Backbone bond lengths (Angstrom), bond angles and torsions (degrees), N, CA, C in turn:
res aa  C-N    CA-C-N  psi(-1)  N-CA   C-N-CA  omega(-1)  CA-C   N-CA-C  phi
1 X - - - 1.367 - - 1.639 108.89 -
2 X 1.292 117.91 130.95 1.532 115.02 -178.11 1.584 105.08 -100.28
3 X 1.312 115.98 108.18 1.470 120.20 176.59 1.589 104.53 -110.24
4 X 1.186 123.24 5.14 1.463 118.87 -175.73 1.463 117.08 -102.68
5 X 1.428 109.01 2.52 1.481 111.70 172.29 1.461 114.70 -66.92
6 X 1.267 120.27 137.03 1.476 126.62 177.58 1.558 107.96 -57.20
7 X 1.292 119.80 135.18 1.502 118.17 -176.08 1.555 110.84 -63.61
8 X 1.280 121.20 -38.76 1.478 117.04 179.44 1.555 111.85 -68.98
9 X 1.373 124.22 -28.61 1.490 119.14 174.62 1.518 106.30 -73.91
10 X 1.274 125.70 -33.77 1.541 121.53 172.29 1.462 109.55 -56.43
11 X 1.340 119.76 -51.12 1.371 123.24 -174.67 1.562 112.47 -67.88
12 X 1.274 116.21 -32.05 1.518 116.07 173.39 1.485 113.08 -70.34
13 X 1.334 117.17 -28.02 1.496 120.49 172.69 1.521 115.02 -73.29
14 X 1.356 111.69 -38.60 1.431 117.78 -178.92 1.602 102.79 -60.89
15 X 1.368 120.96 -44.96 1.519 127.63 -177.26 1.389 108.01 -59.62
16 X 1.450 117.70 -49.38 1.424 121.01 -177.19 1.527 110.51 -64.65
17 X 1.308 125.27 -31.60 1.409 132.72 -174.65 1.636 105.37 -72.78
18 X 1.371 111.05 -47.86 1.516 111.74 -178.21 1.653 108.65 -75.55
19 X 1.251 118.74 -23.10 1.518 120.34 172.20 1.598 112.52 -69.40
20 X 1.249 114.02 -32.67 1.491 116.80 176.70 1.458 116.45 -88.57
21 X 1.240 113.94 4.90 1.539 122.24 178.63 1.478 109.92 -104.94
22 X 1.365 115.36 136.33 1.442 117.80 178.43 1.557 114.28 -83.44
23 X 1.369 112.99 -15.10 1.513 121.75 -175.63 1.411 105.89 -120.14
24 X 1.418 114.47 167.19 1.554 121.59 167.19 1.482 108.14 -65.78
25 X 1.395 115.62 151.23 1.421 118.97 171.96 1.346 117.31 -128.16
26 X 1.535 114.98 146.11 1.302 117.85 -178.65 1.522 114.58 -70.61
27 X 1.290 118.17 166.32 1.586 119.62 175.45 1.580 104.75 -61.31
28 X 1.220 120.88 -42.51 1.428 120.02 -177.43 1.489 113.59 -65.35
29 X 1.374 118.10 -36.63 1.549 120.22 -179.64 1.481 102.15 -70.22
30 X 1.413 126.34 -42.96 1.374 123.73 -178.98 1.615 111.43 -59.34
31 X 1.328 112.12 -39.69 1.441 118.84 -177.67 1.560 109.61 -59.22
32 X 1.385 114.34 -48.54 1.483 123.45 172.51 1.514 114.33 -53.04
33 X 1.250 116.63 -46.47 1.463 120.43 -179.42 1.458 109.05 -67.77
34 X 1.331 123.43 -35.87 1.475 120.69 -173.70 1.452 106.65 -79.22
35 X 1.345 119.52 -29.15 1.507 123.71 179.77 1.542 106.96 -65.17
36 X 1.326 118.49 -36.56 1.524 120.12 177.38 1.567 108.62 -73.53
37 X 1.335 118.42 -43.10 1.499 117.05 175.35 1.512 114.23 -59.21
38 X 1.346 115.78 -50.39 1.484 119.62 -170.89 1.686 108.55 -85.31
39 X 1.327 113.93 -5.16 1.506 120.44 -177.66 1.550 111.70 56.01
40 X 1.323 113.60 38.18 1.396 122.58 174.25 1.463 112.80 -177.72
41 X 1.286 117.62 153.07 1.516 124.77 -165.03 1.646 103.41 -72.77
42 X 1.380 115.41 144.56 1.453 125.16 167.06 1.489 109.06 -110.21
43 X 1.283 113.74 139.71 1.495 119.50 -174.29 1.488 99.38 -70.97
44 X 1.418 106.63 133.74 1.524 122.17 173.38 1.590 118.95 -45.62
45 X 1.306 108.79 -42.89 1.536 114.56 177.84 1.512 112.14 -66.74
46 X 1.293 115.94 -30.84 1.534 118.01 178.19 1.620 108.63 -74.36
47 X 1.266 117.98 -35.10 1.412 114.58 175.52 1.543 110.79 -67.02
48 X 1.334 118.09 -40.59 1.459 123.11 -174.35 1.560 110.14 -64.88
49 X 1.304 112.22 -47.92 1.392 120.02 175.15 1.474 119.06 -56.34
50 X 1.381 112.03 -39.90 1.390 117.37 177.13 1.568 113.17 -72.67
51 X 1.199 119.17 -28.58 1.421 129.90 173.98 1.513 109.64 -70.15
52 X 1.344 118.39 -36.37 1.422 121.90 178.11 1.517 104.18 -69.83
53 X 1.267 125.50 -43.25 1.519 128.16 179.81 1.468 106.79 -56.23
54 X 1.366 118.74 -53.02 1.311 127.87 178.74 1.661 112.44 -51.33
55 X 1.322 109.66 -43.40 1.429 114.21 -177.36 1.517 112.87 -69.37
56 X 1.335 117.43 -36.30 1.483 125.81 173.63 1.592 112.32 -62.31
57 X 1.365 112.05 -36.65 1.346 117.18 178.44 1.496 113.89 -74.38
58 X 1.316 120.67 -10.94 1.452 129.92 -176.58 1.531 113.54 80.16
59 X 1.471 117.65 22.50 1.453 121.49 179.46 1.443 113.44 -85.65
60 X 1.353 112.24 -32.73 1.499 113.74 -178.02 1.583 106.88 -136.82
61 X 1.349 117.24 161.86 1.355 125.09 178.49 1.599 108.61 -124.93
62 X 1.347 117.66 150.70 1.414 116.59 172.81 1.474 115.82 -115.83
63 X 1.233 120.29 165.94 1.417 126.85 178.50 1.570 111.71 -153.53
64 X 1.282 117.72 150.99 1.447 122.86 175.25 1.489 109.21 -124.27
65 X 1.378 116.69 70.21 1.457 123.76 -179.10 1.562 121.45 -56.16
66 X 1.188 118.62 72.41 1.562 125.95 175.81 1.482 107.92 77.25
67 X 1.309 127.69 25.62 1.437 124.00 -176.21 1.377 107.60 -162.68
68 X 1.412 124.48 -179.25 1.274 129.58 -166.09 1.690 110.26 -93.00
69 X 1.178 113.41 -15.29 1.494 121.88 -174.95 1.556 110.54 -83.89
70 X 1.278 115.49 115.14 1.501 122.63 170.74 1.476 115.11 -60.48
71 X 1.309 112.94 133.11 1.545 115.84 -178.91 1.573 101.83 -119.69
72 X 1.402 111.49 146.01 1.399 121.43 -169.31 1.537 106.78 -126.32
73 X 1.311 119.21 134.59 1.535 121.48 164.64 1.475 109.96 -144.43
74 X 1.362 112.37 164.02 1.402 118.96 178.08 1.627 112.09 -60.49
75 X 1.316 114.51 140.82 1.494 114.81 -179.73 1.472 105.77 -84.98
76 X 1.425 123.59 -28.93 1.355 127.23 179.71 1.467 110.41 -144.06
77 X 1.271 121.58 166.60 1.456 121.93 -178.16 1.507 113.76 -61.42
78 X 1.296 117.85 131.25 1.500 120.47 -178.25 1.463 110.64 -85.15
79 X 1.294 123.86 133.12 1.429 131.44 -173.57 1.570 111.32 -51.61
80 X 1.377 119.17 -25.81 1.400 119.88 -174.68 1.567 110.82 -106.39
81 X 1.341 114.33 10.23 1.535 118.83 -178.70 1.547 104.43 -69.31
82 X 1.339 109.52 132.27 1.473 116.55 178.34 1.470 110.31 -79.86
83 X 1.321 112.72 133.71 1.510 120.79 176.07 1.498 115.02 -73.04
84 X 1.209 110.14 141.07 1.600 112.85 -176.90 1.426 119.75 78.45
85 X 1.350 119.26 2.62 1.502 121.63 -172.90 1.550 107.53 -90.61
């Protein structure tokens, strides 16, 4: 488990991952993506906590569409979002 990542680096990667996705993503999906990027697992609670910080900043929003899984998406376009992706 990688707990040594700087929190802001983790949040930036979460924003990039959501920007690259065409759909909202669950916390578990984001965790799996980050595990691939960082080549090691990131604790689920760290992902969720980072997403909550981003939500308070107004960068992401959450929804629970008819289920127990929280879905996340960008609240506004991210500056590093690739056009045409």
